[in-house]
N, C-alpha and C positions, 0 to 999 in steps of 0.2 A: 229604543227602536220600536216603531209601530209594526204590529203584526200584519203579515201579508194575508189578504182575504182569499177565500176560495174562488171568488169571481176573478181576482187578479191572476191567480194561478192558471185557471182555464184559459183566460184571454191570452196570457203570455205563451202558453203551449201552442195555441193556434197561430200566434204570430211567428213563432220559431219553428213551425212545421213539425211539431212533436219532438224536437231534439231537447231532451231533458237537461243536458249539460248547459246549453245556451239559455234555456228558460230559467234555470236556477241562478245562473250568473247575473242575468238581468234583474231578477227579483231580489238579489242580494242574500240568498240563502244557499246552503250546500245541497248537493244532489240527493244525499240520503234524506235530508229533511223534506225535500220536495217529494220524494217517493212515498214517504210516510203520510204526507198530506194528501197525496192522490189516493192512497188506500182508504183514508178516512172519508174522502169525498165520495168514493164508490160505495162505502158501507152505508152512507147516508142516502144513497139512491141517486147521487149526482152522476151526470154523464161526463166522462173524462175523454178528451180527444186521444186518439191513438198516438202513443209516444214511442220514441226510440232513442238510442244513444247517438251521439255525434259520430257519423261514419268516419270522420277524419281522425278520431281518436280510438275507435273500437270497431273491429270488423266482425261483430257478432252476427249481423244480418247475413253476411256471406256464409257463415258457418251453420246457420240454421238454428241458433239458440240465442237466448238473451240472459245475461248474468245479472242477478239482483245484488247490488252492493251490500256488503255486510254492515251491520250497525257499528258505528264508531265506538271505540273503547273509552272515549272521553265525552265531556259535556259538549253540547252544540255551541257554535260561535255566538249565537244569540244569548244563550244562558251565561257563557263566559263573560261577555261584555257587561251583562247586568251584574254579575258578581264583582267585576272590576269597579263598576260605578258605586256599588254599595261599600266596597272596601275603601275607595277614595273618600267617600262621604264620612265614613267612620274615622279615617286617618285625619281628615281636615278638622273634624270636631275635636279630636284629641289635641292636635297641634295648636289650634287656635286657643283652646282652653289652657294650654300650658304656657302661653306667652307671659301671662301674669296670673299666678295662682292665688286667689284670695284665701286668707286664713283669718277667721274671726276670733279675736282674743276675748275670752269670756270674763276674765278677771279685770277689775279696774286698777288703774295706777301703773307703776313702772314694772317692767319685766326684764329678764336677762336671757341671753342666748349663750350657751357654752358650746363653742365650736371645737369639736374634737378634731385634731390633726390626724393624718393617716394612721389608723390604729395598728395594722399588721399584727393582729392579736396572737397569731400562731408563731410569730418569729421569736427565736431565742433572745433577740435583742430588744424585744418589746417590754416596756415597763408596765407589766400587767397590774402591779400594785397601785400605780398612779391611776390607771383606768378604773380600778375598783374604787379608789378614793373619790375620784371626780364624778363617777356615776352616782355614788352615795350622796355627794354634795348636791347634785341635781334633785334627788328625791327629798333631801332634808330642807331645801330652800324654796319657799313659796314664790312662784313667779319665775323660777329659773327653768329653762327648757334646754334639752340636749339637741345638738345638731352634729352631723357627721359629713365631712367633705370627701370621703371615699377611701378606697384601699383598706377595707376592713380586714382582709386576710392577704397572705402572699399569693394564694391561689395559683401556684405554678402550673403552667400548662405547656403542652408541646415539648419543644426541646428544653424548656426551663424546668420541666417536671423533674429533671435530674437533681435539682437543688433541694428536693425533699430529703435527699441523702445527707445534706448539710445542716438540717434542723431536726430537733428531737421530736417534733409533733408530726403526725401523719396527716394526709389530706382529710381523712375522716375525722380525726381529732380537731383539725382546724375549724371545721364547720360546727362542731360541738361548742368550741370556744366562741365562735362568732354568734351562735344562737344565745349563749350565756350573756355575751356583751349586749346584744340588741335587747334582750329581755330585762336588762338591769334597770332601765328607766324609760320614760316616755320621750319620744323623739318628735321634734317639730318638723324636721326634714332629714332625709338621708340621701347622699349622693353616691352613685356608683363610680368608682375610680377605674383607672386602666386595668389594674389587677383584677378588680371585680368583674369587669366586662369581658375578661378572657374566658369566662364561662359561656359566653354567647347568649342566645335567647333563653336558655335554661338556667338563668342566674339564681342559685339557691338563696342569695341574700334578698332578692326581690320577694321571694316567697316568705322568708322569715320576717321581713318588714311588714308584709301584708297581714301576718298574724298579729302584729302589734298595732295595726291600723295606722301605720306611719306613712307619711308622704315619702315615696321613694322614686327618684328620677335618675336615669342614667346620665352621667356627666354634668348635668346642670339643673338648677331650679331657680326660677325667679318668682318670689312670693311677695304678696302685699299683706302686711300685718294690719288689720283693721281693729282699732280699739273702741271700747264702749263710748268714749267721749267724741268719736268721729275722726280722730287722728289716724293717719296712715303712714307706716314706715315700710319701705321696700328693701328687700334683701335679695341680692344677686349672688347666688352661690354656685360655684363651679368646682370641679376637681382641679382644673387649671384654666386660667384665662390666657388667651394667646398673647404672645409678645414677651420678650425677656431682655434684660440689660445687665451687664456685668457691674454697673455702677449703682443700680437700684433694683433690689429683689422684688419690690412691690410694683414693678413696671407693668406687669400683666393686668392686675386689677385697676391700676391707675389709667391705663389705656382704655379699658372697658368703660370707666367712669367718664373720661373726657371725650371719647369718640363714639360711645354707644348710648345706652339708656342712662337717665339721670336718677340713680337710686341712692339710698342712704348708706347701705352697707354692701361692700363687695368683699367676698371672702373666697379663698382658694387654698389648696394644699399642694400635693403632688411632689414638690421638690424638697420637702423636709427642711424648710427654712422659714424663719420668722421675719416679717417685714410689715411696716405700717406707714401709711401716708395719708394726710388729710387734705382734702380739696374742697373748694367752694364752687358751686354752680352759679355762675354770674346771672343767669336768667331767673331761676326759681329762688335762689338765695339759700338753698339747703346745703348742709355740710355733708360731703361724701367721704366715707372712710374706706380706704383700700387696704385690705388685710391679707397677709399670707400666714397660715398656721403651719407649724412644723409637723412632727410625728412622734407617736409614742414608741416608735422603733428607734430607740436612743442609740444603739450600737449597730451600725450598718456596715457589713463587710464590703458591699458594693461601693459605698461612698469612700471607704478607706482605700480600696484598690484603685479607685479613680482619682484619689487625692482631693475630694471635695472638702471645702472648709466647713467648720461647724458654725452655722448661722442660726441655730435654734435658740430662741429666748425661752420658749415654753412649748410643750407639746400641744397646747390649745390656746384659746383666747376667749374672753368673755366680753360681750357687748351688752351694756345696760342701756335700756331705752326708757326715757321719761316722756310719755305722750302728753303730759300736762304742759310741757314747754311749747312755745310757738314753733311752727314747722321750720323756720329759718334760724332757730337758736342753735349756736354751735355746740351746746352741751346736751342737745336732745339725745345724742348717742355718745357714750363714753366707752373706751376700750381698756381692758385690764388683761395683763399677761399672767397674773397669778389668780387662778380661779377663786380661791378662798377670799382674796381681797375684793374681787368683783362681787362675790356673793354677799360680803359684809356691806358693801356700798348699796347693793340692791335692797337688803333688809332695811337699811337706814332710810332709803327713799320711800319704801312702802310703809314705814312706821310713822312718817310725818303726817 
């Protein structure tokens, strides 16, 4: 917004016969701002036309006195609009950069991604030994990186906070275990699940991930893995892709592949079920892998109470990427439900 000049203020006061409320309205500023500007003009030696309030809205002339408006307790509308412009510019920069996040892979050759299903590390039904074993596998295997699709803890909030009475770990202990889990290995990406997001804007997991210099996104992350040989493999990770089917648990990520972006790997968690489907993009020729990973929360009272079937093949999945194959080769990405087997295949590829 262009700043109103002193000359414009004096001219407008003359045109409105000294009624400040009318002058301020026509100038597009509030009356307090106009009054402050008039004082500054007088201080600089300027001649200010005699001004008054609008008689229709204030009878001060009849009373023999004039009331000076108190300073506003908030920023002026001009400053507020400028703040909103800066905030939108910042928001736009973040959102545009998040549409496809580039990640430069420094090591040549094949790599693997170990996608951890919903950990729920503080739940009594969580297989914490498996988490310990699989994070150790990431550290021991060259080229294997950890990924997390969300719901790191139960994070009971609101009316669900009563459920802490049904588990042996407290809320404070839950965050200790979460920090232990995140610090176990290096993460390519971490997604915030619905349980994580119950913390609101003050998400402790976001802070923990930042200490690890890990990419953390709420609900979704679409990344482009760029290899030293120029190959690019895109990963579309969400806590859950929209859409469901009683006949096909992989319906959500399949729908995203067919009706959304054309990426190589689609992975989601949330419903604690394993599913996998392979699709080909007829235009680019790439093979698209739609994957649902289950959960390390092996024993789930809620699932038992609701009568949900056990559809878990594994609490995680490993995708091994061979960037030396052509981009339309069907084996550029291979999926393993047993992480140790996937790690063995990765070692073999890297040893060639």
